[in-house]
Structures are given as C-alpha cells and as structure tokens.
OpenMM code with the backbone's topology and positions (N, CA, C; nanometers):
from openmm import Vec3, app, unit

residues = "UNK UNK UNK UNK UNK UNK UNK UNK UNK UNK UNK UNK UNK UNK UNK UNK UNK UNK UNK UNK UNK UNK UNK UNK UNK UNK UNK UNK UNK UNK UNK UNK UNK UNK UNK UNK UNK UNK UNK UNK UNK UNK UNK UNK UNK UNK UNK UNK UNK UNK UNK UNK UNK UNK UNK UNK UNK UNK UNK UNK UNK UNK UNK UNK UNK UNK UNK UNK UNK UNK UNK UNK UNK UNK UNK UNK UNK UNK UNK UNK UNK UNK UNK UNK UNK UNK UNK UNK UNK UNK UNK UNK UNK UNK UNK UNK UNK UNK UNK UNK UNK UNK UNK UNK UNK UNK UNK UNK UNK UNK UNK UNK UNK UNK UNK UNK UNK UNK UNK UNK UNK UNK UNK UNK UNK UNK UNK UNK UNK UNK UNK UNK UNK UNK UNK UNK UNK UNK UNK UNK UNK UNK UNK UNK UNK UNK UNK UNK UNK UNK UNK UNK UNK UNK UNK UNK UNK UNK UNK UNK UNK UNK UNK UNK UNK UNK UNK".split()
positions = [
    Vec3(3.9591, -11.2288, 9.6621),
    Vec3(4.0098, -11.1202, 9.7705),
    Vec3(3.9222, -10.9968, 9.7360),
    Vec3(3.8795, -10.9977, 9.6365),
    Vec3(3.7925, -10.8696, 9.6392),
    Vec3(3.6706, -10.8858, 9.6697),
    Vec3(3.5908, -11.0183, 9.7084),
    Vec3(3.4810, -11.0680, 9.7957),
    Vec3(3.4958, -11.0369, 9.9320),
    Vec3(3.5836, -11.0390, 9.9643),
    Vec3(3.6600, -11.0711, 10.1103),
    Vec3(3.6486, -10.9288, 10.1737),
    Vec3(3.7085, -10.8222, 10.0475),
    Vec3(3.7218, -10.6935, 10.0666),
    Vec3(3.6088, -10.6207, 10.0713),
    Vec3(3.5107, -10.6511, 10.0011),
    Vec3(3.3378, -10.6341, 9.9868),
    Vec3(3.2374, -10.6607, 10.1314),
    Vec3(3.2827, -10.7720, 10.1403),
    Vec3(3.2025, -10.8196, 10.2920),
    Vec3(3.2518, -10.7117, 10.4206),
    Vec3(3.4188, -10.7045, 10.4124),
    Vec3(3.4886, -10.6567, 10.4937),
    Vec3(3.3702, -10.4782, 10.5024),
    Vec3(3.4285, -10.4329, 10.4006),
    Vec3(3.3605, -10.3124, 10.3896),
    Vec3(3.2213, -10.2997, 10.4492),
    Vec3(3.1381, -10.3810, 10.3846),
    Vec3(2.9590, -10.3948, 10.4229),
    Vec3(2.9948, -10.4243, 10.6011),
    Vec3(3.0712, -10.4969, 10.6213),
    Vec3(3.0719, -10.5266, 10.7504),
    Vec3(3.0679, -10.4371, 10.8679),
    Vec3(3.1707, -10.3662, 10.8153),
    Vec3(3.2014, -10.2207, 10.9086),
    Vec3(3.0459, -10.1306, 10.9441),
    Vec3(2.9569, -10.1176, 10.8223),
    Vec3(2.8577, -10.0556, 10.8431),
    Vec3(2.7243, -10.1400, 10.9317),
    Vec3(2.7462, -10.2883, 10.9394),
    Vec3(2.6621, -10.3948, 11.0267),
    Vec3(2.6862, -10.3962, 11.1613),
    Vec3(2.5703, -10.3322, 11.2285),
    Vec3(2.6119, -10.3706, 11.4035),
    Vec3(2.6249, -10.5210, 11.4604),
    Vec3(2.6936, -10.4909, 11.5249),
    Vec3(2.7581, -10.6531, 11.5729),
    Vec3(2.8953, -10.6778, 11.5179),
    Vec3(2.9351, -10.7784, 11.5688),
    Vec3(3.0603, -10.8681, 11.4876),
    Vec3(2.9908, -10.9344, 11.3811),
    Vec3(3.0583, -10.9576, 11.2742),
    Vec3(3.0571, -11.0226, 11.2047),
    Vec3(3.1490, -11.1163, 11.1872),
    Vec3(3.1451, -11.2105, 11.1192),
    Vec3(3.2920, -11.3169, 11.0737),
    Vec3(3.3850, -11.2428, 10.9782),
    Vec3(3.3130, -11.1878, 10.8955),
    Vec3(3.4670, -11.1198, 10.8162),
    Vec3(3.5271, -11.0276, 10.9012),
    Vec3(3.4638, -10.9063, 10.9922),
    Vec3(3.5169, -10.8365, 11.0485),
    Vec3(3.6088, -10.8949, 11.1849),
    Vec3(3.5640, -11.0053, 11.2188),
    Vec3(3.6660, -11.0894, 11.3190),
    Vec3(3.7883, -11.1671, 11.2547),
    Vec3(3.7484, -11.2205, 11.1233),
    Vec3(3.8714, -11.2623, 11.0606),
    Vec3(3.9681, -11.1874, 11.0279),
    Vec3(3.9493, -11.0075, 10.9648),
    Vec3(4.0237, -10.9085, 10.9344),
    Vec3(4.0964, -10.8659, 11.0871),
    Vec3(4.0462, -10.8687, 11.2014),
    Vec3(4.0721, -10.8125, 11.3424),
    Vec3(4.1745, -10.9408, 11.3345),
    Vec3(4.1880, -11.0722, 11.3486),
    Vec3(4.2296, -11.1632, 11.4191),
    Vec3(4.3850, -11.1765, 11.2977),
    Vec3(4.3669, -11.1133, 11.1859),
    Vec3(4.4780, -11.1509, 11.0682),
    Vec3(4.5763, -11.0189, 11.0875),
    Vec3(4.4937, -10.9282, 11.1138),
    Vec3(4.5896, -10.7688, 11.1639),
    Vec3(4.6720, -10.8156, 11.3404),
    Vec3(4.6111, -10.8825, 11.3926),
    Vec3(4.6866, -10.8884, 11.5246),
    Vec3(4.8098, -11.0060, 11.5377),
    Vec3(4.7743, -11.0891, 11.4225),
    Vec3(4.8570, -11.1900, 11.3569),
    Vec3(4.9651, -11.1217, 11.3295),
    Vec3(4.9641, -11.0462, 11.2121),
    Vec3(5.0765, -10.9466, 11.0766),
    Vec3(5.1162, -10.8637, 11.2171),
    Vec3(5.0421, -10.7757, 11.3248),
    Vec3(5.1201, -10.7036, 11.4352),
    Vec3(5.2187, -10.8059, 11.4949),
    Vec3(5.1797, -10.9543, 11.5514),
    Vec3(5.2848, -11.0102, 11.6285),
    Vec3(5.4039, -11.0505, 11.5419),
    Vec3(5.3868, -11.0866, 11.4210),
    Vec3(5.5005, -11.1147, 11.3363),
    Vec3(5.5846, -11.0186, 11.3134),
    Vec3(5.5375, -10.9071, 11.3000),
    Vec3(5.6299, -10.7585, 11.2744),
    Vec3(5.7248, -10.7521, 11.4029),
    Vec3(5.6077, -10.7364, 11.5323),
    Vec3(5.7051, -10.7216, 11.6180),
    Vec3(5.7761, -10.8355, 11.6913),
    Vec3(5.7776, -10.9654, 11.6733),
    Vec3(5.8845, -11.0879, 11.6267),
    Vec3(6.0069, -11.0335, 11.5670),
    Vec3(6.0046, -11.0400, 11.4477),
    Vec3(6.1032, -10.9673, 11.3765),
    Vec3(6.1618, -10.8361, 11.4225),
    Vec3(6.1152, -10.7566, 11.4717),
    Vec3(6.1957, -10.6519, 11.5360),
    Vec3(6.2430, -10.6545, 11.6499),
    Vec3(6.2170, -10.7941, 11.7467),
    Vec3(6.2389, -10.8272, 11.8561),
    Vec3(6.3824, -10.9103, 11.7907),
    Vec3(6.3939, -10.9966, 11.6802),
    Vec3(6.4718, -11.0533, 11.6476),
    Vec3(6.6042, -10.9757, 11.6147),
    Vec3(6.5406, -10.8826, 11.5036),
    Vec3(6.6499, -10.7560, 11.4606),
    Vec3(6.6992, -10.6755, 11.5688),
    Vec3(6.6617, -10.6619, 11.6701),
    Vec3(6.7110, -10.4930, 11.7578),
    Vec3(6.7640, -10.5727, 11.8749),
    Vec3(6.6895, -10.7088, 11.9487),
    Vec3(6.7106, -10.7454, 12.0864),
    Vec3(6.6708, -10.6423, 12.1565),
    Vec3(6.5804, -10.5625, 12.1347),
    Vec3(6.4831, -10.4697, 12.2435),
    Vec3(6.3719, -10.5054, 12.3068),
    Vec3(6.3681, -10.4968, 12.4201),
    Vec3(6.2758, -10.5748, 12.5154),
    Vec3(6.1485, -10.4954, 12.5063),
    Vec3(6.1442, -10.3665, 12.4424),
    Vec3(6.0490, -10.2670, 12.3898),
    Vec3(5.9450, -10.3686, 12.3179),
    Vec3(5.9936, -10.4294, 12.2374),
    Vec3(5.8834, -10.4941, 12.1097),
    Vec3(5.8653, -10.6370, 12.1826),
    Vec3(5.9157, -10.6808, 12.2994),
    Vec3(5.8532, -10.7959, 12.3665),
    Vec3(5.7311, -10.7314, 12.4605),
    Vec3(5.7536, -10.6306, 12.5071),
    Vec3(5.6111, -10.5685, 12.5806),
    Vec3(5.5054, -10.5452, 12.4729),
    Vec3(5.5449, -10.4829, 12.3860),
    Vec3(5.4585, -10.4670, 12.3044),
    Vec3(5.3616, -10.5424, 12.2388),
    Vec3(5.4714, -10.6641, 12.2281),
    Vec3(5.4068, -10.8294, 12.2175),
    Vec3(5.2599, -10.8303, 12.2853),
    Vec3(5.3221, -10.8122, 12.4261),
    Vec3(5.2611, -10.8905, 12.4930),
    Vec3(5.0954, -10.8177, 12.5437),
    Vec3(5.1552, -10.6567, 12.5038),
    Vec3(5.0386, -10.5589, 12.5241),
    Vec3(4.9420, -10.6068, 12.4081),
    Vec3(5.0168, -10.6372, 12.3146),
    Vec3(4.9253, -10.6488, 12.1646),
    Vec3(4.8566, -10.8125, 12.1874),
    Vec3(4.9028, -10.9072, 12.2276),
    Vec3(4.8690, -11.0373, 12.2821),
    Vec3(4.7363, -11.0109, 12.3794),
    Vec3(4.7587, -10.9094, 12.5124),
    Vec3(4.6504, -10.8980, 12.5735),
    Vec3(4.5261, -10.8502, 12.4743),
    Vec3(4.5282, -10.7420, 12.4269),
    Vec3(4.4554, -10.6951, 12.3797),
    Vec3(4.3578, -10.7920, 12.2313),
    Vec3(4.4315, -10.8484, 12.1745),
    Vec3(4.3668, -10.9158, 12.1098),
    Vec3(4.3307, -11.0661, 12.1428),
    Vec3(4.3394, -11.0900, 12.3229),
    Vec3(4.2518, -11.2116, 12.3855),
    Vec3(4.1541, -11.0829, 12.4247),
    Vec3(4.1434, -11.0045, 12.4765),
    Vec3(4.0232, -10.9331, 12.4916),
    Vec3(3.9047, -10.9298, 12.4306),
    Vec3(3.9880, -10.8577, 12.2697),
    Vec3(3.8756, -10.8571, 12.1816),
    Vec3(3.7967, -10.9850, 12.1676),
    Vec3(3.8863, -11.0833, 12.1255),
    Vec3(3.7852, -11.2118, 12.1046),
    Vec3(3.6994, -11.2394, 12.2027),
    Vec3(3.7496, -11.2785, 12.3568),
    Vec3(3.6865, -11.2728, 12.4471),
    Vec3(3.5406, -11.2035, 12.4463),
    Vec3(3.5300, -11.0520, 12.4602),
    Vec3(3.4188, -10.9735, 12.4220),
    Vec3(3.3189, -11.0126, 12.2978),
    Vec3(3.4121, -11.0594, 12.1775),
    Vec3(3.3274, -11.1285, 12.0875),
    Vec3(3.2370, -11.2207, 12.1192),
    Vec3(3.3212, -11.3070, 12.1873),
    Vec3(3.2849, -11.4609, 12.2398),
    Vec3(3.1336, -11.4028, 12.3410),
    Vec3(3.1398, -11.3112, 12.4277),
    Vec3(3.0394, -11.2510, 12.5473),
    Vec3(2.9345, -11.2436, 12.4533),
    Vec3(2.9448, -11.1352, 12.3470),
    Vec3(2.8517, -11.0970, 12.2638),
    Vec3(2.7867, -11.2194, 12.1970),
    Vec3(2.8163, -11.3022, 12.1695),
    Vec3(2.7469, -11.3890, 12.0579),
    Vec3(2.6324, -11.4674, 12.2121),
    Vec3(2.7117, -11.4834, 12.2912),
    Vec3(2.6555, -11.5567, 12.4453),
    Vec3(2.5690, -11.4807, 12.4710),
    Vec3(2.5555, -11.3630, 12.4771),
    Vec3(2.4184, -11.2723, 12.5285),
    Vec3(2.3062, -11.3136, 12.4034),
    Vec3(2.3486, -11.2699, 12.2826),
    Vec3(2.2493, -11.2743, 12.1556),
    Vec3(2.1976, -11.4294, 12.1617),
    Vec3(2.2849, -11.5346, 12.1998),
    Vec3(2.1780, -11.6685, 12.2276),
    Vec3(2.1209, -11.6531, 12.3319),
    Vec3(2.1070, -11.6303, 12.4188),
    Vec3(2.0677, -11.5951, 12.5454),
    Vec3(1.9249, -11.4884, 12.5300),
    Vec3(1.9081, -11.4085, 12.4476),
    Vec3(1.7955, -11.3058, 12.4371),
    Vec3(1.7045, -11.3953, 12.3332),
    Vec3(1.7870, -11.4606, 12.1934),
    Vec3(1.7146, -11.5466, 12.1262),
    Vec3(1.6211, -11.6263, 12.1813),
    Vec3(1.6547, -11.6905, 12.2856),
    Vec3(1.5982, -11.8389, 12.3802),
    Vec3(1.5024, -11.7378, 12.4788),
    Vec3(1.5292, -11.6230, 12.5252),
    Vec3(1.4181, -11.5328, 12.6305),
    Vec3(1.3525, -11.5016, 12.5557),
    Vec3(1.3373, -11.4819, 12.4973),
    Vec3(1.2060, -11.3977, 12.3864),
    Vec3(1.0836, -11.5045, 12.3580),
    Vec3(1.0972, -11.6301, 12.3845),
    Vec3(0.9656, -11.6952, 12.3700),
    Vec3(1.0015, -11.7815, 12.5016),
    Vec3(0.8995, -11.7591, 12.5669),
    Vec3(0.9120, -11.8413, 12.6999),
    Vec3(0.7769, -11.9286, 12.7049),
    Vec3(0.7882, -12.0311, 12.7782),
    Vec3(0.6931, -12.0916, 12.7988),
    Vec3(0.5991, -12.0823, 12.9445),
    Vec3(0.4927, -12.0628, 12.9428),
    Vec3(0.4065, -12.0164, 13.0375),
    Vec3(0.2934, -12.0994, 13.1042),
    Vec3(0.2493, -12.1234, 13.2182),
    Vec3(0.0880, -12.1761, 13.2060),
    Vec3(0.0211, -12.0980, 13.2614),
    Vec3(-0.1313, -12.0745, 13.1638),
    Vec3(-0.2470, -12.0238, 13.1550),
    Vec3(-0.2920, -12.0475, 13.3203),
    Vec3(-0.3953, -11.9761, 13.3479),
    Vec3(-0.4410, -12.0048, 13.4549),
    Vec3(-0.5344, -12.1759, 13.4763),
    Vec3(-0.5652, -12.1880, 13.3291),
    Vec3(-0.6234, -12.3347, 13.3310),
    Vec3(-0.5437, -12.4484, 13.3322),
    Vec3(-0.3926, -12.4069, 13.3235),
    Vec3(-0.3098, -12.5275, 13.3348),
    Vec3(-0.2695, -12.5154, 13.1703),
    Vec3(-0.3124, -12.4719, 13.0882),
    Vec3(-0.2570, -12.4835, 12.9667),
    Vec3(-0.1321, -12.4385, 12.9259),
    Vec3(-0.0565, -12.4402, 12.8378),
    Vec3(0.0779, -12.4304, 12.8293),
    Vec3(0.0445, -12.3054, 12.6811),
    Vec3(0.1137, -12.1913, 12.7057),
    Vec3(0.0991, -12.1015, 12.5938),
    Vec3(0.2445, -12.0641, 12.5968),
    Vec3(0.2833, -11.9826, 12.4466),
    Vec3(0.3771, -11.9123, 12.4073),
    Vec3(0.4033, -11.7957, 12.4107),
    Vec3(0.4513, -11.7338, 12.5272),
    Vec3(0.4593, -11.6107, 12.5288),
    Vec3(0.5709, -11.4952, 12.4668),
    Vec3(0.5589, -11.4150, 12.3934),
    Vec3(0.6437, -11.3366, 12.3618),
    Vec3(0.6548, -11.1947, 12.4420),
    Vec3(0.7973, -11.1199, 12.4631),
    Vec3(0.8121, -11.0134, 12.5036),
    Vec3(0.8895, -10.9179, 12.4310),
    Vec3(0.7949, -10.8035, 12.4312),
    Vec3(0.8525, -10.6935, 12.3129),
    Vec3(0.8306, -10.5832, 12.3912),
    Vec3(0.9071, -10.4858, 12.3112),
    Vec3(0.9084, -10.3440, 12.3886),
    Vec3(0.8044, -10.2213, 12.2737),
    Vec3(0.7606, -10.1983, 12.2982),
    Vec3(0.6979, -10.0958, 12.2199),
    Vec3(0.6825, -9.9622, 12.2632),
    Vec3(0.7653, -9.8755, 12.1353),
    Vec3(0.8003, -9.7343, 12.1936),
    Vec3(0.6857, -9.6717, 12.1219),
    Vec3(0.6239, -9.5397, 12.2115),
    Vec3(0.5045, -9.4483, 12.1460),
    Vec3(0.6110, -9.3806, 12.0878),
    Vec3(0.6028, -9.3323, 11.9646),
    Vec3(0.6646, -9.2444, 11.8969),
    Vec3(0.6177, -9.0808, 11.9287),
    Vec3(0.4988, -9.0303, 11.9663),
    Vec3(0.4680, -8.9024, 12.0194),
    Vec3(0.5593, -8.8710, 12.1271),
    Vec3(0.5464, -8.9845, 12.2513),
    Vec3(0.5674, -8.9337, 12.3864),
    Vec3(0.7231, -9.0424, 12.4144),
    Vec3(0.7398, -9.0779, 12.3196),
    Vec3(0.8966, -9.1767, 12.3303),
    Vec3(0.8837, -9.2799, 12.4364),
    Vec3(0.8045, -9.3171, 12.5118),
    Vec3(0.7511, -9.3982, 12.6138),
    Vec3(0.7550, -9.5662, 12.5634),
    Vec3(0.8132, -9.6174, 12.6376),
    Vec3(0.8836, -9.7361, 12.6286),
    Vec3(0.7734, -9.8450, 12.7526),
    Vec3(0.6697, -9.9326, 12.6374),
    Vec3(0.5646, -9.9745, 12.7493),
    Vec3(0.6301, -10.1576, 12.6909),
    Vec3(0.6398, -10.2469, 12.8018),
    Vec3(0.6852, -10.3908, 12.7634),
    Vec3(0.5228, -10.4699, 12.7000),
    Vec3(0.5286, -10.5408, 12.6311),
    Vec3(0.4266, -10.5850, 12.5818),
    Vec3(0.4443, -10.7655, 12.5797),
    Vec3(0.3305, -10.8199, 12.6194),
    Vec3(0.3660, -10.9731, 12.6082),
    Vec3(0.2076, -10.9893, 12.4737),
    Vec3(0.2678, -11.1015, 12.4284),
    Vec3(0.1697, -11.1553, 12.3249),
    Vec3(0.1712, -11.3185, 12.3842),
    Vec3(-0.0030, -11.3170, 12.4339),
    Vec3(-0.0141, -11.4335, 12.4700),
    Vec3(-0.1736, -11.4966, 12.4016),
    Vec3(-0.1927, -11.5840, 12.3480),
    Vec3(-0.2706, -11.6507, 12.2576),
    Vec3(-0.3420, -11.5410, 12.1185),
    Vec3(-0.1995, -11.4998, 12.1064),
    Vec3(-0.2490, -11.3841, 11.9712),
    Vec3(-0.3093, -11.2269, 12.0272),
    Vec3(-0.3129, -11.2286, 12.1766),
    Vec3(-0.3440, -11.0794, 12.2161),
    Vec3(-0.2309, -11.0206, 12.2543),
    Vec3(-0.2079, -10.8969, 12.2539),
    Vec3(-0.1279, -10.7896, 12.3028),
    Vec3(-0.1356, -10.7323, 12.4205),
    Vec3(-0.0992, -10.7758, 12.5295),
    Vec3(-0.1522, -10.7202, 12.6387),
    Vec3(0.0007, -10.6406, 12.7030),
    Vec3(-0.0360, -10.5301, 12.8203),
    Vec3(0.0643, -10.4955, 12.8805),
    Vec3(0.1290, -10.5821, 12.9780),
    Vec3(0.2544, -10.5688, 12.9955),
    Vec3(0.3102, -10.6936, 13.1038),
    Vec3(0.2339, -10.6844, 13.2504),
    Vec3(0.2337, -10.8165, 13.3058),
    Vec3(0.1506, -10.8304, 13.4017),
    Vec3(0.0224, -10.8370, 13.3922),
    Vec3(-0.0717, -10.8283, 13.3006),
    Vec3(-0.1904, -10.8079, 13.2387),
    Vec3(-0.2229, -10.9754, 13.2208),
    Vec3(-0.1418, -11.0502, 13.1752),
    Vec3(-0.1505, -11.2010, 13.1536),
    Vec3(-0.1837, -11.2585, 13.2502),
    Vec3(-0.0810, -11.2745, 13.3167),
    Vec3(-0.0431, -11.3698, 13.4560),
    Vec3(-0.1333, -11.3352, 13.5529),
    Vec3(-0.1594, -11.2204, 13.5907),
    Vec3(-0.2213, -11.1636, 13.7031),
    Vec3(-0.3880, -11.1205, 13.6707),
    Vec3(-0.3991, -11.1392, 13.5441),
    Vec3(-0.5521, -11.0241, 13.4952),
    Vec3(-0.5977, -10.8833, 13.5402),
    Vec3(-0.4972, -10.8585, 13.5935),
    Vec3(-0.5209, -10.7051, 13.6693),
    Vec3(-0.4453, -10.6096, 13.5142),
    Vec3(-0.3819, -10.4674, 13.5731),
    Vec3(-0.3232, -10.3665, 13.4790),
    Vec3(-0.1832, -10.3609, 13.5114),
    Vec3(-0.1312, -10.4869, 13.6249),
    Vec3(0.0064, -10.5073, 13.6377),
    Vec3(0.0771, -10.4380, 13.7496),
    Vec3(-0.0213, -10.2806, 13.7739),
    Vec3(0.0317, -10.2262, 13.8943),
    Vec3(-0.0457, -10.2317, 14.0100),
    Vec3(0.0232, -10.2549, 14.1010),
    Vec3(0.0208, -10.2788, 14.2720),
    Vec3(-0.0110, -10.1579, 14.3312),
    Vec3(-0.1445, -10.1463, 14.4172),
    Vec3(-0.2106, -10.0133, 14.4501),
    Vec3(-0.1433, -10.0163, 14.6071),
    Vec3(-0.0726, -9.9503, 14.6551),
    Vec3(-0.0582, -9.9273, 14.8177),
    Vec3(-0.1640, -9.9892, 14.9189),
    Vec3(-0.1549, -10.0661, 14.9952),
    Vec3(-0.2498, -10.0948, 15.0910),
    Vec3(-0.2446, -10.0216, 15.1839),
    Vec3(-0.3905, -9.9349, 15.2203),
    Vec3(-0.3459, -9.8567, 15.3787),
    Vec3(-0.3005, -9.7526, 15.3642),
    Vec3(-0.2958, -9.6897, 15.2488),
    Vec3(-0.2118, -9.5370, 15.2317),
    Vec3(-0.3452, -9.4949, 15.1438),
    Vec3(-0.3678, -9.3795, 15.2227),
    Vec3(-0.4487, -9.2484, 15.1154),
    Vec3(-0.3523, -9.1219, 15.1183),
    Vec3(-0.3966, -9.0444, 15.0000),
    Vec3(-0.3327, -8.9174, 14.9807),
    Vec3(-0.4575, -8.8416, 14.9827),
    Vec3(-0.4288, -8.7089, 15.0130),
    Vec3(-0.5339, -8.6076, 14.9780),
    Vec3(-0.4899, -8.5136, 14.8915),
    Vec3(-0.5809, -8.5486, 14.7961),
    Vec3(-0.5793, -8.4405, 14.6904),
    Vec3(-0.6096, -8.3372, 14.6507),
    Vec3(-0.5543, -8.2232, 14.6290),
    Vec3(-0.5875, -8.0519, 14.6374),
    Vec3(-0.6743, -8.0545, 14.5160),
    Vec3(-0.8177, -7.9558, 14.5963),
    Vec3(-0.9094, -7.9622, 14.4868),
    Vec3(-0.8993, -7.8704, 14.3850),
    Vec3(-0.9692, -7.8192, 14.2666),
    Vec3(-0.9293, -7.7332, 14.1891),
    Vec3(-0.9794, -7.6029, 14.2043),
    Vec3(-1.0751, -7.6285, 14.3436),
    Vec3(-1.1637, -7.5013, 14.3567),
    Vec3(-1.1272, -7.4206, 14.4914),
    Vec3(-1.0019, -7.4464, 14.5033),
    Vec3(-0.9338, -7.3920, 14.6385),
    Vec3(-0.9228, -7.2664, 14.5921),
    Vec3(-1.0188, -7.2104, 14.7178),
    Vec3(-1.0270, -7.0095, 14.7097),
    Vec3(-0.9333, -6.9574, 14.8077),
    Vec3(-0.8870, -7.0780, 14.9206),
    Vec3(-0.8560, -6.9830, 14.9974),
    Vec3(-0.7343, -6.8615, 14.9667),
    Vec3(-0.6846, -6.8735, 14.8026),
    Vec3(-0.5703, -6.7432, 14.7934),
    Vec3(-0.4526, -6.7670, 14.8722),
    Vec3(-0.4108, -6.8891, 14.9332),
    Vec3(-0.2848, -6.9117, 14.9521),
    Vec3(-0.1860, -6.9647, 14.8638),
    Vec3(-0.2459, -7.0368, 14.7770),
    Vec3(-0.1908, -7.0990, 14.6960),
    Vec3(-0.1928, -7.0011, 14.5507),
    Vec3(-0.2534, -6.8615, 14.5748),
    Vec3(-0.2759, -6.7978, 14.4288),
    Vec3(-0.1492, -6.7136, 14.4469),
    Vec3(-0.1431, -6.6792, 14.3151),
    Vec3(-0.0179, -6.6038, 14.2847),
    Vec3(-0.0635, -6.4289, 14.2980),
    Vec3(-0.1817, -6.3796, 14.2719),
    Vec3(-0.2549, -6.2679, 14.2648),
    Vec3(-0.2193, -6.1908, 14.3923),
    Vec3(-0.2566, -6.2773, 14.4987),
    Vec3(-0.2051, -6.2418, 14.6276),
    Vec3(-0.0540, -6.1876, 14.6865),
    Vec3(0.0130, -6.2758, 14.6159),
    Vec3(0.1635, -6.2311, 14.6430),
    Vec3(0.2016, -6.1134, 14.5524),
    Vec3(0.1653, -6.0976, 14.4814),
    Vec3(0.1377, -5.9813, 14.3565),
    Vec3(0.1045, -5.8626, 14.4695),
    Vec3(0.0071, -5.8368, 14.4979),
    Vec3(-0.0697, -5.7270, 14.5620),
    Vec3(0.0059, -5.7314, 14.7256),
    Vec3(0.0964, -5.8375, 14.7685),
    Vec3(0.1715, -5.7839, 14.8640),
    Vec3(0.2918, -5.7361, 14.8157),
    Vec3(0.3680, -5.7487, 14.7277),
    Vec3(0.4487, -5.6749, 14.6769),
    Vec3(0.4453, -5.5826, 14.6419),
    Vec3(0.3229, -5.5120, 14.5794),
    Vec3(0.2930, -5.3904, 14.5605),
    Vec3(0.2683, -5.3237, 14.6616),
    Vec3(0.1860, -5.3611, 14.7970),
    Vec3(0.2145, -5.3389, 14.9179),
    Vec3(0.2943, -5.2270, 14.9727),
    Vec3(0.4109, -5.3425, 14.9666),
    Vec3(0.5769, -5.3197, 15.0587),
    Vec3(0.6078, -5.2108, 14.9711),
    Vec3(0.6147, -5.2189, 14.8485),
    Vec3(0.6931, -5.1049, 14.7048),
    Vec3(0.6262, -4.9868, 14.7277),
    Vec3(0.4888, -4.9724, 14.7797),
    Vec3(0.4369, -4.8300, 14.8379),
    Vec3(0.4841, -4.8074, 14.9532),
    Vec3(0.4859, -4.8678, 15.0520),
    Vec3(0.5232, -4.8180, 15.2078),
    Vec3(0.7276, -4.8101, 15.1998),
    Vec3(0.7611, -4.8675, 15.0586),
    Vec3(0.9410, -4.8152, 15.0626),
    Vec3(0.9547, -4.6422, 14.9894),
    Vec3(0.8480, -4.5967, 14.9463),
    Vec3(0.8300, -4.4884, 14.8756),
    Vec3(0.8427, -4.3968, 14.9726),
] * unit.nanometer
topology = app.Topology()
chain = topology.addChain("A")
for resn in residues:
    res = topology.addResidue(resn, chain)
    for name in ("N", "CA", "C"):
        topology.addAtom(name, app.Element.getBySymbol(name[0]), res)
C-alpha cells in the first residue's frame, strides 16, 4: 500500500496519464458511486441518482480521454520514423525533429537522412524547401534614396515652419 501511495505521489508530477494515477482515479470514482448508491437507498432522493449519472459521465469521459492520449502517443511514435525512398530508389529511414534556437526561440523542423541533419524539404527536393513565386517581382527600396519624402527631418522642418506662422 505504501508503494502505491509513493507511486501515486510521483505520478502526480509526471506528465501524461500514468497507470497508478488512472487506477487511483477509477478507485475514487467507484467509491463515489458506492456512496451515492448508499445515499440513494437511505434517502430515496432523486438527487443522488442524478449525481450518480453525472459522476458516471465524468468517469467515462476521463477514461475516454486517457485512451485517446495513449492512441495519439502511439501514432506519434510510429510517425517519428517514416520510410521514404531516396532519388536512387533506395529506402532510408527519416527522423523528424524540431530544433529550437535558444537565442531567437525559433523552431525549425529537421530531417535526419543517412546521418545528415537537413531542414525540412531539402532531403527530398534537393533545395531549400522554400518555393519562389513565379512571375512576381517586387521593387526594393534602395538605401540611398535622397528624395527627402521618406525623411523625418523634412517633416520636422514643416512643423517648425507651421509653428512660426502661427505666432
């Protein structure tokens, strides 16, 4: 019993549903159902029947959610290593990971192919993974634009002239 209590205490701080936590949850709901049934028999109040149905619904929902989490974890484990064919027709194992740059906190998806870590899209296409729009050109502003329209100095001169006229 003390081992179960120790495991239960540790499982509270472990992410995800653990078997000890699920067992404790199911035991708690079973005890609640027994208490509600005893109170229903003792008082003949419909309130305890309604509470029992609400409790049973919550109990079912928690167990359903835990089973969905387990299914999702299995899908993620299977999806981490996918088999894909290289350009020569050879089959290689690719691992998908997400790298996080600590300085900029930017996430980059990375594939590992044949021991090389490449950004997503470079392994299959041989490029950078970015597609360039075809037929679209953008004009870039040059750094040496001396027209004065984008300068803030000319705006301050206009403000000074306007304030001199108002006096």
